[in-house]
C-alpha positions as CSV (number, residue, x, y, z in Angstrom):
1,X,-7.5,-8.1,40.8
2,X,-11.2,-7.1,40.9
3,X,-12.5,-4.5,43.4
4,X,-14.2,-7.0,45.7
5,X,-11.0,-9.1,46.1
6,X,-9.0,-5.9,46.5
7,X,-11.2,-4.7,49.4
8,X,-11.0,-8.1,51.1
9,X,-7.3,-8.3,50.7
10,X,-6.8,-4.8,52.1
11,X,-8.9,-5.6,55.2
12,X,-6.9,-8.8,55.8
13,X,-3.6,-6.8,55.5
14,X,-4.7,-4.3,58.1
15,X,-5.6,-7.2,60.5
16,X,-2.2,-8.8,59.9
17,X,-0.4,-5.5,60.4
18,X,-2.0,-5.1,63.8
19,X,-0.3,-8.4,64.8
20,X,3.0,-8.2,63.0
21,X,3.6,-4.4,63.3
22,X,3.6,-1.5,61.0
23,X,5.3,-1.5,57.5
24,X,6.4,1.6,55.6
25,X,4.2,2.5,52.7
26,X,4.3,5.3,50.1
27,X,7.8,6.3,51.3
28,X,6.3,9.1,53.5
29,X,4.5,7.8,56.5
30,X,3.7,4.7,58.5
31,X,0.9,2.6,57.1
32,X,-0.6,-0.8,57.8
33,X,-0.6,-1.6,54.0
34,X,2.4,-2.0,51.6
35,X,2.2,0.1,48.5
36,X,1.0,-2.7,46.3
37,X,-2.2,-3.0,48.3
38,X,-3.1,0.7,48.0
39,X,-5.6,1.3,45.2
40,X,-4.2,3.5,42.4
41,X,-0.9,3.9,44.3
42,X,1.5,6.7,43.1
43,X,4.7,7.5,44.9
44,X,3.9,11.2,44.8
45,X,0.7,10.8,46.7
46,X,0.5,10.1,50.4
47,X,-2.2,7.7,51.6
48,X,-3.9,7.6,55.0
49,X,-6.0,5.0,56.8
50,X,-9.8,5.4,56.5
51,X,-10.8,4.1,60.0
52,X,-12.2,0.6,60.4
53,X,-12.7,0.2,56.6
54,X,-9.2,-1.2,56.4
55,X,-8.3,0.7,53.3
56,X,-6.0,3.6,52.5
57,X,-7.3,6.7,50.8
58,X,-5.3,9.4,49.0
59,X,-4.7,12.5,51.2
60,X,-6.5,14.5,48.6
61,X,-10.1,13.6,47.4
62,X,-11.8,15.1,44.4
63,X,-15.1,16.8,45.4
64,X,-17.4,16.9,42.4
65,X,-19.6,19.9,43.4
66,X,-17.7,22.8,41.9
67,X,-17.1,21.6,38.4
68,X,-16.5,23.8,35.3
69,X,-19.9,24.9,33.9
70,X,-21.0,26.0,30.4
71,X,-24.4,27.7,29.9
72,X,-25.6,26.5,33.3
73,X,-24.6,22.9,32.8
74,X,-21.5,20.8,33.7
75,X,-18.8,20.8,31.1
76,X,-18.4,17.1,31.0
77,X,-15.4,17.0,28.7
78,X,-13.4,19.4,30.8
79,X,-14.5,17.6,34.0
80,X,-13.4,14.2,32.6
81,X,-10.0,15.6,31.8
82,X,-9.6,16.9,35.3
83,X,-10.7,13.7,36.9
84,X,-8.3,11.6,34.8
85,X,-5.5,13.9,35.7
86,X,-6.3,13.6,39.4
87,X,-6.4,9.9,39.2
88,X,-3.1,9.7,37.3
89,X,-1.7,11.8,40.1
90,X,-2.7,9.2,42.7
91,X,-6.2,10.4,43.8
92,X,-8.3,7.3,44.6
93,X,-11.4,9.0,46.1
94,X,-14.2,10.7,44.1
95,X,-16.9,12.4,46.1
96,X,-20.4,13.2,44.7
97,X,-24.0,13.3,45.7
98,X,-27.5,12.7,44.3
99,X,-28.4,16.4,44.3
100,X,-25.1,17.9,43.4
101,X,-25.4,20.2,40.4
102,X,-29.0,19.0,39.7
103,X,-27.9,15.4,39.3
104,X,-25.2,16.3,36.7
105,X,-22.4,15.7,39.2
106,X,-23.1,12.0,39.4
107,X,-23.4,12.0,35.6
108,X,-20.0,13.6,35.4
109,X,-18.5,10.9,37.6
110,X,-20.1,8.2,35.4
111,X,-18.7,9.7,32.2
112,X,-15.2,10.3,33.7
113,X,-14.9,6.8,35.1
114,X,-16.1,4.9,32.0
115,X,-13.6,2.8,30.1
116,X,-11.8,1.3,33.1
117,X,-11.2,4.3,35.3
118,X,-13.8,3.1,37.8
119,X,-11.6,0.3,39.0
120,X,-8.9,2.8,40.1
121,X,-11.0,4.8,42.6
122,X,-13.4,4.6,45.5
123,X,-16.7,6.3,44.7
124,X,-19.0,8.0,47.2
125,X,-22.5,9.4,46.9
126,X,-25.2,10.6,49.3
127,X,-28.9,10.1,50.1
128,X,-30.6,13.5,50.6
129,X,-33.2,13.2,53.4
130,X,-34.9,16.5,52.5
131,X,-36.2,15.3,49.2
132,X,-37.7,12.1,50.7
133,X,-41.4,12.1,51.1
134,X,-41.7,8.5,52.2
135,X,-39.3,5.8,53.4
136,X,-39.3,4.0,50.0
137,X,-37.7,7.1,48.4
138,X,-34.4,6.0,50.0
139,X,-34.1,3.0,47.7
140,X,-35.2,4.9,44.7
141,X,-32.6,7.6,45.2
142,X,-29.9,5.0,45.7
143,X,-30.8,3.3,42.5
144,X,-30.8,6.6,40.6
145,X,-27.3,7.3,42.0
146,X,-26.0,3.9,40.8
147,X,-27.4,4.3,37.3
148,X,-26.1,7.9,37.0
149,X,-22.6,6.9,38.1
150,X,-22.7,3.7,36.1
151,X,-21.7,1.3,38.9
152,X,-23.1,-1.7,40.6
153,X,-21.6,-0.9,44.0
154,X,-21.0,2.5,45.7
155,X,-18.0,2.3,47.9
156,X,-18.8,5.0,50.5
157,X,-22.5,5.8,50.9
158,X,-23.7,8.7,53.1
159,X,-26.9,9.9,54.7
160,X,-26.5,13.4,53.3
161,X,-26.2,16.5,55.5
162,X,-27.5,15.2,58.9
163,X,-28.9,18.1,60.9
164,X,-31.2,18.2,63.9
165,X,-34.3,18.5,61.7
166,X,-33.4,15.7,59.3
167,X,-32.2,13.5,62.1
168,X,-35.5,13.8,64.0
169,X,-37.9,14.0,61.1
170,X,-36.5,11.7,58.5
171,X,-33.4,9.6,59.5
172,X,-34.9,8.0,62.6
173,X,-38.6,7.8,61.5
174,X,-37.7,6.5,58.1
175,X,-35.2,4.0,59.5
176,X,-32.5,5.1,57.1
177,X,-29.7,3.6,59.1
178,X,-31.3,0.2,58.9
179,X,-31.9,0.7,55.2
180,X,-28.2,1.4,54.8
181,X,-27.2,-1.6,56.7
182,X,-29.3,-3.7,54.3
183,X,-27.6,-2.2,51.3
184,X,-24.3,-3.1,52.9
185,X,-25.4,-6.6,53.7
186,X,-26.6,-7.0,50.1
187,X,-23.2,-5.9,48.8
188,X,-24.6,-2.8,47.1
189,X,-22.5,-0.5,49.2
190,X,-19.2,-1.3,50.9
191,X,-19.1,1.3,53.7
192,X,-21.8,3.4,55.4
193,X,-21.6,6.8,56.9
194,X,-23.0,10.3,57.0
195,X,-22.2,13.9,56.1
196,X,-22.9,16.4,58.9
197,X,-23.9,20.1,59.4
198,X,-24.9,20.7,63.0
199,X,-23.6,21.0,66.5
200,X,-20.9,18.9,68.1
201,X,-23.5,17.7,70.6
202,X,-25.6,16.2,67.8
203,X,-22.5,14.8,66.1
204,X,-21.7,12.8,69.2
205,X,-25.3,11.7,69.5
206,X,-25.4,10.4,65.9
207,X,-22.1,8.5,66.4
208,X,-23.2,7.0,69.7
209,X,-26.6,6.0,68.2
210,X,-25.1,3.0,66.5
211,X,-21.8,1.2,66.2
212,X,-22.2,0.5,62.5
213,X,-20.9,3.7,61.1
214,X,-17.7,3.2,59.0
215,X,-16.9,6.9,58.3
216,X,-18.2,10.5,58.3
217,X,-17.8,13.6,56.3
218,X,-17.6,16.9,58.1
219,X,-16.9,20.5,57.4
220,X,-13.8,21.9,59.1
221,X,-11.0,24.5,58.4
222,X,-8.6,26.6,60.4
223,X,-11.1,29.4,61.0
224,X,-14.0,27.2,62.2
225,X,-12.5,25.4,65.1
226,X,-15.8,25.4,66.9
227,X,-18.2,25.6,63.9
228,X,-20.4,22.5,63.6
229,X,-18.4,19.4,64.7
230,X,-15.3,21.6,64.9
231,X,-11.8,20.6,65.9
232,X,-13.0,17.9,68.3
233,X,-15.2,16.2,65.6
234,X,-12.3,14.3,63.9
235,X,-10.9,13.2,67.2
236,X,-14.3,11.9,68.4
237,X,-15.1,10.0,65.2
238,X,-11.6,8.5,65.0
239,X,-11.8,7.4,68.7
240,X,-14.9,5.5,67.7
241,X,-13.1,3.7,64.8
242,X,-14.5,5.8,62.0
243,X,-12.7,7.2,59.0
244,X,-12.9,11.0,58.7
245,X,-13.3,12.9,55.5
246,X,-13.3,16.7,55.6
247,X,-15.2,18.8,53.0
248,X,-14.8,22.4,52.1
249,X,-11.2,22.7,53.2
250,X,-11.0,26.2,51.8
251,X,-14.4,27.2,53.2
252,X,-16.2,27.4,49.9
253,X,-13.4,29.4,48.4
254,X,-12.9,31.9,51.2
255,X,-9.6,30.5,52.3
256,X,-8.4,30.1,48.8
257,X,-8.8,33.8,48.2
258,X,-8.0,35.4,51.5
259,X,-9.0,39.0,52.3
260,X,-5.9,41.3,52.3
261,X,-5.8,41.6,56.1
262,X,-5.4,37.8,56.5
263,X,-3.0,37.4,53.6
264,X,-0.8,40.2,54.9
265,X,-0.8,38.8,58.4
266,X,0.4,35.4,57.1
267,X,3.0,37.0,54.9
268,X,4.3,39.2,57.8
269,X,5.6,36.0,59.5
270,X,8.0,35.4,56.7
271,X,6.3,32.1,55.7
272,X,5.0,32.2,52.2
273,X,2.4,29.7,50.8
274,X,-0.5,30.0,48.5
275,X,-3.8,30.6,50.4
276,X,-5.2,27.2,49.5
277,X,-2.1,25.4,50.6
278,X,-2.3,27.0,54.1
279,X,-5.9,25.6,54.4
280,X,-5.1,22.1,53.2
281,X,-1.9,21.8,55.2
282,X,-3.9,22.7,58.3
283,X,-6.2,19.7,57.7
284,X,-3.4,17.2,56.7
285,X,-1.6,18.2,59.9
286,X,-4.5,16.6,61.9
287,X,-3.7,12.9,62.4
288,X,-7.3,11.9,62.7
289,X,-8.2,13.4,59.3
290,X,-8.2,10.6,56.7
291,X,-8.8,12.7,53.6
292,X,-9.4,16.3,52.6
293,X,-12.1,16.4,49.9
294,X,-11.5,19.5,47.8
295,X,-13.8,20.9,45.1
296,X,-11.9,21.7,41.9
297,X,-13.2,23.9,39.1
298,X,-10.3,23.9,36.7
299,X,-7.2,21.9,35.7
300,X,-5.2,24.6,37.4
301,X,-6.9,23.7,40.7
302,X,-6.1,20.0,40.1
303,X,-2.4,20.6,39.4
304,X,-2.1,22.9,42.4
305,X,-3.8,20.6,44.8
306,X,-1.8,17.6,43.6
307,X,1.4,19.6,44.3
308,X,0.2,20.5,47.8
309,X,-0.9,16.9,48.6
310,X,2.6,15.5,47.7
311,X,3.9,17.1,50.9
312,X,1.0,16.1,53.1
313,X,1.5,14.2,56.3
314,X,0.2,14.2,59.9
315,X,1.8,16.8,62.3
316,X,3.3,18.6,59.3
317,X,3.0,22.2,60.6
318,X,5.9,23.8,62.3
319,X,5.5,25.8,65.5
320,X,6.0,29.0,63.4
321,X,3.3,27.9,60.9
322,X,0.8,27.2,63.7
323,X,1.5,30.7,65.2
324,X,1.0,32.2,61.7
325,X,-2.4,30.6,61.4
326,X,-3.3,31.8,64.9
327,X,-2.4,35.4,63.9
328,X,-4.6,35.1,60.7
329,X,-7.5,33.9,62.8
330,X,-7.1,36.8,65.1
331,X,-7.0,39.2,62.2
332,X,-10.3,37.6,60.9
333,X,-12.0,37.9,64.2
334,X,-10.8,41.5,64.8
335,X,-12.3,42.9,61.6
336,X,-14.7,45.8,62.1
337,X,-18.3,44.5,62.2
338,X,-17.3,40.9,62.8
339,X,-19.8,39.0,64.8
340,X,-18.0,36.7,67.3
341,X,-20.2,33.7,66.6
342,X,-18.4,30.4,66.5
343,X,-21.2,28.5,64.8
344,X,-21.7,26.2,67.8
345,X,-25.4,25.9,67.0
346,X,-26.4,25.9,70.7
347,X,-29.0,28.5,69.8
348,X,-31.0,26.2,67.6
349,X,-33.6,25.0,67.0
350,X,-35.1,28.4,66.8
351,X,-38.9,28.8,67.2
352,X,-38.9,30.6,63.8
353,X,-36.4,28.3,62.2
354,X,-33.8,31.0,61.8
355,X,-30.4,29.6,60.7
356,X,-28.5,31.7,63.3
357,X,-25.1,30.1,63.4
358,X,-24.8,29.7,59.6
359,X,-25.9,33.2,58.9
360,X,-23.5,34.8,61.4
361,X,-20.4,32.6,61.1
362,X,-20.6,31.5,57.5
363,X,-22.4,34.3,55.5
364,X,-22.2,37.6,57.3
365,X,-18.6,37.4,58.6
366,X,-17.4,36.3,55.2
367,X,-19.1,39.4,53.7
368,X,-17.6,41.7,56.3
369,X,-14.1,40.6,55.2
370,X,-14.5,40.5,51.4
371,X,-17.4,42.9,50.9
372,X,-18.6,40.6,48.1
373,X,-22.3,40.8,48.4
374,X,-23.1,38.8,45.3
375,X,-21.0,35.9,46.7
376,X,-22.5,36.3,50.1
377,X,-26.0,36.1,48.8
378,X,-25.3,32.9,47.0
379,X,-24.3,31.3,50.3
380,X,-27.3,33.0,52.0
381,X,-30.0,32.0,49.5
382,X,-28.8,29.2,47.3
383,X,-26.9,27.2,50.0
384,X,-29.4,27.8,52.8
385,X,-32.8,26.3,52.1
386,X,-35.4,26.5,55.0
387,X,-35.7,22.7,55.2
388,X,-32.0,22.2,55.5
389,X,-30.3,25.0,57.4
390,X,-33.3,27.3,58.2
391,X,-34.8,30.6,57.4
392,X,-33.2,34.1,56.9
393,X,-32.6,36.8,59.5
394,X,-35.9,38.5,58.5
395,X,-37.8,35.6,60.1
396,X,-36.6,36.6,63.6
397,X,-39.5,37.9,65.8
398,X,-37.2,39.0,68.7
399,X,-38.6,36.4,71.1
400,X,-35.2,36.2,72.9
401,X,-35.4,32.4,73.5
402,X,-31.8,32.1,72.0
403,X,-30.2,34.6,74.4
404,X,-29.7,32.3,77.3
405,X,-28.3,29.6,75.1
406,X,-25.4,31.5,73.5
407,X,-22.1,30.8,75.1
408,X,-20.7,34.0,73.5
409,X,-23.5,36.0,75.1
410,X,-24.4,37.6,71.8
411,X,-27.5,39.8,71.5
412,X,-28.7,37.6,68.7
413,X,-32.0,39.4,67.8
414,X,-30.2,42.7,67.5
415,X,-27.5,41.2,65.4
416,X,-30.0,39.4,63.1
417,X,-31.6,42.8,62.6
418,X,-28.2,44.1,61.4
419,X,-27.8,41.2,59.0
420,X,-31.3,41.9,57.6
421,X,-30.5,45.6,57.1
422,X,-27.2,44.7,55.4
423,X,-28.2,41.8,53.3
424,X,-31.8,42.9,52.6
425,X,-33.2,39.6,53.8
């Protein structure tokens, strides 16, 4: 069965199931589709509905941003082996982006999926608004992605990294949503959505702007229950019929290598799991989460994540496990020097474009726990460009416009001064 017929049959199956009732699929949880209608089905992998798309995606997705590198470039041979192992393990969702790894991520996907592997997975990619200088750049970037991946059709296509600045300065003026609708109407993409890095308020605004979204990709984990779209984001998107993919389940590695105080707190409960498994289980526990997209940098990561995914199901956490995570969160927030910022983004936009919430919640607090300045500076400088997230703490002029906006009543200018002194920027 070719991919187009597969998608159509899957959609019809979901419609039929809504009339005839649920059937048991994959031997682990209720599903609207029998196993034979799930792409790349394996008994050891649970599958979950992806919103109104009508398809089932593997609980674990392969995020192609943290691939093994050699001399500053992607190790394509090693990456291909890893992708093939993940697919053989039941993964059917490969996530990449035009700008990931300087374009080499999409190339890695293309090399890994050559020779028939493409037909076993759904492929995603993303249109980065911040590199667009004119509306026509959207189509050019899309065609570059298709050529790099080696595919005629991209299954899930995103507007990449929607934030207040990109939404107001590029997405709406350049009519990117309408351009995506045309790609879908022309059969060049199957589903349209967006990835997101801003406040819950803007998240709701983007969803409510149009009914055509099929899915979204957000950042969420057990520490950041209010950060960006937060814990309410998946529920709001699902209530609007959208599939929900979650990126950075281990918080860019932080939750896969917990600081001692958090690991000891979890162990003190008598419940023992690897750090990364705690983080992934938290997401799979949420019924509205369709898929956890995890970056994997080695075959060891792939094998571990496949083993964790085999046990994934909604509402999987026990009361004792929920309490343990709560204790770990408390240990994190009680660390000396911790800034009690939830990353709600209510303080932006800043007149000086300072990326307040990201700096406090994602960079500085991580540094306070691990004291790994080299890693913190990567998050601070490489992952935080002015056009995307904003400027560093040193750009703050102390105007105080943010003070009345902060629900935590933080003295933001004073705390930014502390960050500047500590991080040197």
